[in-house]
C-alpha positions in Angstrom: 0.0 0.0 0.1 2.9 2.2 0.7 4.5 1.9 -2.7 1.0 2.4 -4.5 1.2 5.9 -2.0 4.4 6.7 -3.4 3.3 6.4 -6.9 0.2 8.2 -6.7 2.6 11.2 -4.9 4.7 10.9 -7.6 1.5 11.3 -10.0 0.6 14.3 -8.1 3.6 16.0 -8.3 3.8 15.7 -12.1 0.7 16.6 -13.0 0.7 20.0 -10.9 4.4 20.6 -12.1 3.2 19.9 -15.6 -0.3 21.8 -15.1 1.9 25.3 -14.1 5.0 24.8 -16.2 5.2 25.1 -19.6 8.7 23.2 -20.1 10.9 21.0 -18.3 14.0 23.0 -16.5 16.0 20.4 -15.1 17.3 22.3 -12.1 13.4 23.3 -10.9 11.9 20.2 -11.5 14.9 18.4 -9.5 15.0 20.6 -6.9 10.7 20.6 -6.2 10.9 16.4 -6.7 13.8 16.3 -4.6 11.8 18.6 -2.0 9.1 16.3 -1.9 11.0 13.6 -1.6 12.8 15.2 1.9 9.5 16.0 3.3 7.3 12.6 2.6 10.9 11.1 4.0 10.2 13.1 7.2 6.5 12.5 7.3 7.1 9.4 6.4 9.6 9.1 10.0 7.6 11.0 11.6 5.1 8.6 11.4 6.4 5.5 11.1 10.1 6.4 12.7 13.3 6.2 10.5 13.8 1.9 9.7 15.2 -0.3 7.0 12.0 -0.5 5.4 12.5 3.6 4.6 15.7 3.3 3.7 16.0 -0.1 1.8 12.3 -0.3 0.2 10.5 3.5 -0.3 13.2 5.6 -0.9 14.5 4.0 -3.7 11.3 3.0 -5.4 10.6 6.7 -4.8 13.5 7.7 -7.2 13.2 4.8 -10.0 9.3 6.2 -10.1 10.7 10.0 -9.8 13.5 8.5 -12.8 10.9 6.7 -14.9 8.5 10.2 -15.0 11.5 12.4 -15.6 12.7 10.5 -18.4 9.0 10.3 -20.0 7.6 13.5 -19.7 10.4 15.3 -21.7 8.4 13.8 -24.4 5.2 16.1 -23.9 7.7 18.8 -24.8 10.2 17.5 -27.8 9.6 15.1 -30.5 12.5 12.6 -30.7 14.4 12.6 -34.3 13.2 8.7 -35.0 9.7 10.5 -34.1 9.8 12.7 -36.7 11.2 10.2 -39.4 8.5 7.9 -38.3 5.8 10.9 -39.2 7.8 12.1 -42.5 7.2 8.4 -43.7 3.8 7.9 -42.5 2.6 11.1 -44.0 4.4 10.5 -47.3 3.8 6.6 -48.1 7.1 6.4 -49.4 9.9 9.3 -49.7 13.8 9.0 -50.3 16.2 9.0 -47.5 17.7 12.0 -49.2 14.0 14.2 -48.4 13.8 12.8 -45.0 16.9 14.3 -44.4 16.2 18.2 -46.0 12.9 17.6 -44.1 14.8 17.1 -40.5 17.3 19.8 -41.3 14.2 22.1 -42.4 12.8 21.3 -38.7 16.0 22.7 -37.3 16.1 19.9 -34.3 19.7 20.0 -34.1 18.8 24.4 -33.1 16.0 23.6 -31.2 18.3 21.6 -28.7 20.9 23.4 -28.6 18.5 26.8 -27.3 16.8 24.4 -24.8 20.2 23.3 -23.2 21.2 26.9 -23.5 18.0 28.1 -21.8 18.0 25.0 -19.3 21.6 26.5 -18.4 23.6 23.6 -19.5 25.7 25.0 -22.2 26.6 28.4 -22.9 27.6 29.7 -26.6 30.1 31.8 -26.6 32.0 33.0 -29.9 30.3 30.3 -31.9 31.5 27.6 -30.0 29.4 25.2 -27.1 30.7 24.2 -24.0 28.8 23.0 -20.7 28.3 24.9 -17.6 29.1 23.9 -14.1 25.4 22.5 -14.0 25.8 21.0 -17.2 29.3 19.0 -16.3 26.9 18.1 -13.3 24.3 16.8 -15.0 26.2 15.3 -17.5 28.2 13.1 -14.9 24.6 12.1 -13.8 22.9 11.1 -16.8 27.0 9.0 -17.8 26.8 7.8 -14.4 23.1 6.0 -14.5 23.3 4.9 -18.1 26.7 2.9 -16.8 25.2 1.6 -13.0 21.7 0.9 -14.6 23.6 -0.6 -17.9 20.9 1.4 -19.8 22.2 1.7 -23.9 21.2 5.2 -25.2 21.3 5.3 -29.4 19.9 7.5 -31.9 
């Protein structure tokens, strides 16, 4: 029952966050979610006491549910390049690879991604050169660590 409550709290958090935000800023999203998690741990430890069940089951479950939501809600705002390719092929039935590439270039997917990362404060653009910010380096390390530890392959 407690695990169901954790999932429902995550659903509620994401519903409220997404209703009040037209864009996901990772650092803000993470900060509010950590604040929610800390509040839940405080309430849980006050009601049930600090115990192994909280630390070994509920905190990891909260983390994995949070990561699941985080990694999928971004899809609300930005299509993946693969999704764009599927939509182009679906619309045109048959299309050459060259024409797909031209249509993808027109959509400026890379420009959109770069602008989004600049707005979130993960990269900077100076003298036509991109570089990671301190937060960008931290996020990059976090995602690379998660990929390595969870043995997740990211392609395309």
